[in-house]
C-alpha positions in Angstrom: 74.6 -120.9 -80.8 75.6 -122.5 -77.4 75.9 -120.4 -74.1 79.4 -119.5 -72.6 80.1 -120.9 -69.1 82.4 -118.8 -67.3 86.2 -119.6 -67.6 88.2 -120.3 -64.8 89.9 -116.5 -65.0 86.5 -115.4 -64.7 85.1 -117.3 -61.7 88.4 -116.1 -60.0 87.6 -112.5 -61.0 83.9 -112.6 -59.7 85.0 -114.3 -56.4 87.4 -111.3 -56.0 85.1 -108.9 -55.9 84.0 -111.1 -52.5 86.8 -109.5 -51.1 86.6 -107.2 -48.3 89.4 -103.9 -48.3 92.1 -104.7 -46.0 91.2 -108.3 -45.6 93.8 -111.6 -44.8 92.9 -114.2 -47.3 94.6 -117.5 -48.1 94.1 -119.1 -51.7 94.0 -122.6 -52.6 95.3 -124.6 -55.4 93.6 -124.0 -59.0 91.0 -121.5 -59.7 91.5 -119.7 -56.0 95.5 -119.1 -56.8 94.5 -116.9 -59.7 92.5 -114.5 -57.7 95.6 -112.3 -56.8 95.4 -111.0 -60.8 91.9 -109.6 -60.1 91.8 -107.2 -57.0 89.6 -104.3 -57.7 91.8 -101.1 -57.8 89.9 -99.6 -54.8 91.1 -102.4 -52.6 94.1 -103.8 -50.8 94.4 -107.5 -50.3 96.7 -109.2 -48.1 97.1 -112.6 -49.3 98.5 -115.4 -47.1 100.7 -118.3 -48.8 101.1 -121.5 -46.6 104.9 -121.0 -47.6 105.5 -118.1 -45.4 104.3 -115.3 -47.2 101.6 -112.3 -46.2 100.8 -109.6 -48.9 101.2 -111.0 -51.7 100.3 -109.3 -55.3 99.6 -110.7 -58.4 101.7 -113.6 -60.2 105.0 -112.3 -61.9 105.2 -111.6 -65.6 106.9 -113.2 -68.2 110.3 -112.4 -67.7 110.2 -110.7 -64.1 109.9 -114.0 -62.5 112.2 -114.5 -59.4 112.2 -118.3 -58.4 113.1 -117.5 -54.5 109.7 -115.8 -54.4 106.7 -118.0 -55.3 103.5 -119.3 -53.9 102.6 -122.5 -52.4 102.0 -123.7 -56.1 105.6 -122.6 -56.6 104.3 -120.3 -59.2 106.2 -116.9 -59.2 104.3 -114.1 -57.4 105.2 -110.3 -56.4 104.3 -108.6 -53.3 102.7 -105.5 -52.3 104.3 -103.0 -50.1 104.4 -104.1 -46.3 104.5 -107.9 -47.3 106.2 -110.2 -44.9 108.2 -113.5 -44.7 107.9 -115.8 -41.8 108.5 -120.3 -41.6 105.9 -122.6 -42.7 105.0 -123.5 -38.8 103.8 -119.6 -38.5 102.0 -119.6 -41.7 100.1 -122.8 -40.8 99.5 -121.4 -36.9 98.0 -118.2 -38.7 95.5 -120.4 -40.7 94.6 -122.6 -37.4 94.4 -119.5 -35.3 91.6 -117.7 -36.9 93.7 -115.1 -38.1 92.4 -115.3 -41.8 89.4 -113.1 -42.7 88.6 -115.3 -45.9 89.9 -118.6 -47.3 89.0 -119.5 -50.8 89.4 -123.4 -51.8 88.8 -125.6 -54.7 86.3 -128.7 -53.9 85.6 -131.7 -55.6 81.9 -131.5 -54.0 80.2 -128.9 -51.8 77.2 -129.7 -49.8 73.6 -127.6 -49.1 75.1 -127.5 -45.8 78.3 -126.6 -46.4 80.2 -129.5 -46.2 83.4 -129.5 -48.3 85.3 -132.6 -50.0 88.4 -131.5 -51.7 91.1 -133.9 -50.8 90.4 -137.3 -52.7 88.6 -138.5 -55.3 87.2 -142.3 -54.4 89.2 -145.0 -56.5 91.7 -142.7 -57.4 95.3 -143.9 -57.1 97.2 -142.6 -54.3 96.6 -141.4 -51.0 95.0 -138.0 -52.0 96.5 -134.7 -51.3 94.9 -132.9 -47.9 97.4 -130.5 -47.6 96.7 -128.1 -45.0 93.0 -127.7 -46.4 91.5 -129.0 -43.4 93.0 -126.2 -41.2 92.5 -123.5 -43.5 89.0 -124.4 -43.9 87.9 -124.7 -40.2 90.4 -121.7 -39.4 89.2 -118.9 -41.3 86.1 -116.7 -40.8 84.5 -117.0 -44.1 85.3 -120.1 -46.6 84.7 -119.4 -50.3 84.6 -122.2 -52.5 85.5 -121.6 -56.4 85.0 -124.6 -58.8 83.3 -125.5 -62.0 79.8 -126.5 -61.3 79.9 -129.7 -62.9 82.5 -132.9 -63.0 84.4 -133.6 -66.7 81.3 -136.1 -66.6 78.3 -133.6 -66.2 78.0 -135.4 -62.5 76.9 -131.8 -60.2 79.4 -131.0 -57.9 77.0 -129.1 -55.7 75.2 -131.7 -54.1 72.5 -132.7 -51.4 75.3 -134.6 -49.6 78.9 -135.2 -50.2 79.8 -138.8 -51.4 83.4 -138.1 -51.6 85.5 -138.1 -48.3 85.1 -134.9 -46.3 87.8 -132.2 -45.6 85.6 -130.4 -43.4 81.6 -129.9 -42.1 79.4 -126.9 -42.3 82.2 -124.6 -43.0 81.4 -123.6 -46.7 79.6 -120.1 -46.8 79.6 -119.2 -50.7 80.2 -121.0 -53.8 81.1 -119.5 -56.9 81.3 -121.5 -59.9 81.0 -121.2 -63.8 76.9 -120.8 -63.9 76.3 -119.3 -60.2 77.4 -117.6 -57.0 75.5 -119.7 -54.0 75.4 -119.1 -50.8 75.1 -121.5 -47.7 72.3 -120.5 -45.2 70.3 -122.3 -42.7 67.5 -122.4 -44.9 69.7 -124.2 -47.9 71.7 -122.8 -51.1 70.6 -119.4 -51.9 71.0 -118.7 -55.6 72.6 -115.4 -55.4 73.7 -114.5 -58.9 73.9 -116.6 -62.7 76.2 -116.6 -64.8 75.7 -114.4 -68.2 72.9 -115.6 -70.2 71.6 -118.3 -67.9 68.3 -118.8 -66.1 67.9 -119.8 -62.2 66.0 -123.1 -64.0 68.9 -123.9 -66.3 71.3 -123.5 -63.1 69.1 -125.9 -61.3 69.3 -128.6 -63.6 72.9 -128.6 -63.6 72.7 -128.8 -59.8 72.5 -131.7 -57.5 70.5 -129.9 -54.2 67.7 -127.8 -54.5 68.4 -124.1 -54.8 66.2 -121.0 -52.8 65.6 -118.2 -55.3 64.2 -115.0 -53.9 62.8 -112.8 -56.1 64.9 -111.4 -59.4 68.3 -113.3 -59.8 70.5 -111.0 -61.1 73.8 -111.9 -63.6 77.5 -111.6 -62.5 79.0 -108.6 -63.5 82.5 -108.8 -64.6 85.5 -106.5 -66.1 85.5 -104.0 -63.2 88.7 -101.8 -62.7 91.6 -103.8 -61.7 94.8 -102.9 -59.4 
């Protein structure tokens, strides 16, 4: 029976475990945007949206949507007590000014040095979708990337050196995929956790950069108490 990689929702759930209580956190498009649904019950996280919200809660349930209250992806959301609203210029001032404790972005590629490429696929039509990613990537105190470990054609997305146009250099601290949790260190990429049922050797086979394995590597733990 083939092993099951994590779903997008499970990647978001694992990534939410990285957020410290009381943190100000920006969520990028895609998998990161799912994380507000997986905040642990003992934590309060102040999620920041580029369209002018600080204090987003989970996405609104079906039938309870208010389309005057949406995130940067235009998805209906909720807010937690104490939430604040402001204009987009102020929202970007927060991202550029070092006021975010954590930012979580998706990516096409991440290098072993922590470079991130997430705005354009070479050869694809159009000008790409840079948005505010450059400001967010370098403005946050800690940058986490959530993505699938491999592209649809099987190519590794964790690589020795990015071949896609870069968003920012040497800024990613942690990568969470459907196979692993990786930490970017001066010595290289450290394999911190593996997806349930997978071995470090199997993760290495799917990775385009050398992984450092320090002792026994635990499996990711999912299914904690949610708020």
